[in-house]
C-alpha positions as CSV (number, residue, x, y, z in Angstrom):
1,M,-199.6,59.7,83.5
2,T,-196.1,61.1,83.4
3,R,-193.7,59.7,85.9
4,I,-191.5,62.5,87.4
5,D,-188.1,61.9,88.9
6,F,-186.1,64.5,90.8
7,H,-182.4,64.0,90.8
8,L,-181.1,66.0,93.8
9,N,-177.8,67.5,94.7
10,V,-176.3,67.5,91.3
11,E,-173.0,69.5,91.1
12,N,-172.7,69.8,87.4
13,H,-176.1,69.9,85.6
14,L,-174.8,69.6,82.0
15,L,-172.3,66.8,82.7
16,Y,-174.9,64.9,84.7
17,T,-177.4,65.5,81.8
18,C,-174.9,64.0,79.3
19,R,-174.5,60.9,81.5
20,L,-178.3,60.6,81.9
21,I,-178.8,61.0,78.1
22,R,-176.1,58.3,77.5
23,K,-177.9,55.9,79.8
24,A,-181.3,56.5,78.4
25,Y,-180.2,56.4,74.8
26,S,-178.4,53.0,75.4
27,S,-181.7,51.8,76.8
28,G,-183.4,52.6,73.5
29,L,-185.2,55.7,74.7
30,K,-185.6,58.9,72.7
31,I,-184.8,62.0,74.7
32,V,-185.8,65.7,74.7
33,C,-183.8,68.2,76.7
34,Y,-185.7,71.4,77.4
35,S,-184.6,74.9,78.4
36,T,-185.8,78.4,77.5
37,R,-182.2,79.6,77.9
38,A,-180.3,79.4,74.6
39,E,-176.9,79.3,76.3
40,V,-177.9,76.1,78.2
41,L,-178.8,74.4,75.0
42,E,-175.7,75.6,73.2
43,N,-173.4,74.4,76.0
44,L,-175.2,71.0,76.2
45,D,-174.9,70.6,72.4
46,K,-171.1,71.2,72.6
47,L,-170.7,69.0,75.7
48,L,-172.6,66.1,74.1
49,W,-169.9,66.0,71.3
50,T,-166.9,66.0,73.7
51,F,-167.8,64.5,77.1
52,S,-167.1,60.9,76.1
53,E,-164.6,59.7,73.5
54,E,-166.4,56.3,73.4
55,D,-170.0,57.3,72.9
56,F,-171.8,58.9,70.0
57,L,-175.0,60.5,71.0
58,P,-176.9,61.6,67.9
59,H,-178.6,64.9,68.7
60,V,-179.8,68.1,67.1
61,V,-180.9,71.5,68.2
62,S,-184.5,72.6,67.6
63,G,-185.0,73.8,64.0
64,H,-182.6,71.3,62.4
65,P,-183.9,69.6,59.3
66,S,-183.5,66.1,60.8
67,V,-185.4,66.7,64.1
68,A,-188.0,64.0,63.4
69,E,-185.3,61.3,62.8
70,T,-182.9,62.2,65.5
71,P,-183.3,60.4,68.9
72,I,-182.0,63.3,71.0
73,L,-183.5,66.8,70.7
74,L,-182.4,70.0,72.5
75,T,-185.2,72.5,72.4
76,D,-186.9,75.5,73.8
77,K,-190.3,74.8,72.4
78,A,-192.8,72.0,71.8
79,D,-193.1,72.5,68.0
80,D,-190.3,70.2,66.9
81,I,-191.0,67.4,69.3
82,S,-191.9,64.1,67.6
83,H,-191.2,61.6,70.3
84,Y,-192.3,61.4,73.9
85,D,-190.2,58.9,75.9
86,L,-188.1,61.0,78.2
87,L,-188.0,64.8,78.8
88,I,-185.1,66.3,80.8
89,N,-186.0,69.7,82.2
90,L,-183.0,72.1,82.3
91,D,-185.2,75.1,82.8
92,E,-186.2,77.0,86.0
93,Q,-189.9,76.4,85.4
94,W,-191.9,73.2,84.5
95,P,-192.1,72.6,80.8
96,P,-195.6,73.5,79.6
97,F,-195.9,70.3,77.5
98,F,-194.4,67.8,80.0
99,A,-197.7,65.8,80.4
100,R,-197.2,64.4,76.8
101,F,-194.1,62.4,78.0
102,E,-193.9,59.0,79.7
103,R,-191.2,60.3,82.0
104,L,-189.8,63.6,83.1
105,V,-186.5,64.2,84.9
106,E,-185.9,67.3,86.9
107,I,-182.2,67.9,87.8
108,V,-181.7,69.8,91.0
109,G,-178.4,71.5,91.8
110,I,-176.7,72.2,95.1
111,D,-177.2,75.9,95.4
112,E,-180.2,77.3,97.4
113,D,-181.7,79.3,94.5
114,N,-181.8,76.1,92.3
115,K,-183.3,74.1,95.2
116,T,-186.0,76.7,95.8
117,L,-187.1,76.7,92.2
118,A,-187.1,72.9,92.2
119,R,-189.3,72.9,95.3
120,Q,-191.8,75.0,93.4
121,R,-191.8,72.6,90.5
122,Y,-192.2,69.6,92.9
123,K,-195.2,71.3,94.6
124,F,-196.7,72.0,91.2
125,Y,-196.5,68.4,90.1
126,K,-197.6,67.0,93.4
127,E,-200.7,69.2,93.6
128,R,-201.7,67.8,90.2
129,G,-201.3,64.2,91.3
130,Y,-198.2,63.1,89.3
131,P,-196.2,60.2,90.7
132,L,-193.0,61.7,92.1
133,N,-189.6,60.0,92.9
134,T,-186.5,61.5,94.3
135,F,-182.9,60.3,93.9
136,D,-180.4,62.1,96.1
137,R,-176.9,62.2,94.5
138,A,-175.5,63.2,98.0
139,N,-176.3,59.6,99.1
140,G,-174.4,57.9,96.3
């Protein structure tokens, strides 16, 4: 069953996502970042190239010819996914294919609209019996 972690009170979603990807990738995990919003994926793609001068994080956007060989995928659909270690949800709704993954990370911002949507996702997962963990960035 998919383990689901909620990271709360994150000020900068995309920068935090980059750091999370770096940590997961250095641990040998393959990562999928999901959003239905093209601008989110485009901005994450750009940031992954520039946020750290010391790290190379091999990634592609959905539809790229080397999707199957690349350890980090940015996507808006399930069609291109070939690995199921870690899913990072950057969307407002739960990913329809999340149950295929060993682990799902939900990143929750500091604004009330974002928190409200995250509470709905939390309730959805909890009602289905998924193991849930929370990590509050406000507490360190």
